[in-house]
N, C-alpha and C positions, 0 to 999 in steps of 0.2 A: 481446521485445517486453513481456512480461508483468513482467519484472523492471523494466523503464522504468516501467511503468504503477504498479507498488508503490511504487518509490521518488517517483514524483511525487505519488502520495497519502500519502506520509510513512511507509511501512512499516517502514523502516529504523529510525526513531525507536522505534516501538512494539515492535519485536524486541528492541531494545538495552534500551528501559526494562524488559521483561520478565524478561532477563537480570539486569540490576541489581537488581531485587524480588529473585528467586531468591537472589542471593548474599546480600543484606543480610539477608533471612530466614534462612538457615544462619548467617551470622556473628553475629547479634543473639538466636538462639535460644539459643546457647551460653552468652550473658552474662545473659541476662534472661528466657528462658522464650518460648515460643510466642504467648501472649494479648500479652504487653507488645511482643514483636519484631514481630507484625503490625500492632499501633499505631503504633509509631513508622515502620515502613517504609512504611506506606500515607498517613501524614500528611504534609503538606507542610513541618512544621518540622523534620524531621531527614533531608534529602535527602543521598545521597552524592555522590562527585565525578561518577559516571556519570550520575546522575539531574539534576545541574546541567548538564553537557553536553548531556544531550538536551532538557532546558528550553530552553537556549539555540539549539540546532539547530532545534527546531520552530518557536521565535520567528522566527528568521531565514528558515527556509523558508516560512513563513506569510507574510511580509511581501513577499518575491520572487517568490511563485507567483500566476499569474493562474488563476482558478477558471472553468471551464466547465460548461456544463450537461451531465449524463451522457447525456442524450437524444439531444443535438446531437452530440456525440463520438462515440456510438455509431453513430448515423446515417451519419458521414462514414466511420468505419471499416468497416462493413458494406458500403456502397456500394462500395469498393474490392475488399474480399476474396471476394466471391461471384460475380464476373462472369467465367464461363469462355467462352474464345474457341471459338467454333463454326467448323469448316473450312468452306472456302467450298463444297466438294463435297456435304456435307451439308445445308448451307441450301438449296442448289439444288436438291437431291433432295426436300427437305420442300417448297418452294416449288410444285414440280411436281405433288406429291402432293395438295396442299391445293387446288389450282386445278381 
């Protein structure tokens, strides 16, 4: 269930983008040093192939996803999660004690 929520919120793109940035930093550090590697990795003018896939994937997901209020979604989820069935004998005994 948590995995589905993460995917619906786009977590897979964040994870993939983070991995791409780490790989880009390590590759570019060998060529140009840390300062320049950080600048070129995090600007939008030098994306790698993975960054382009992430950008397209995020864009496509945002176009096809309906956004719901978290408060409304949580209320619906919580209503179904915390209802515990009470055995009939226990509720009958409680009713007798309360009267």
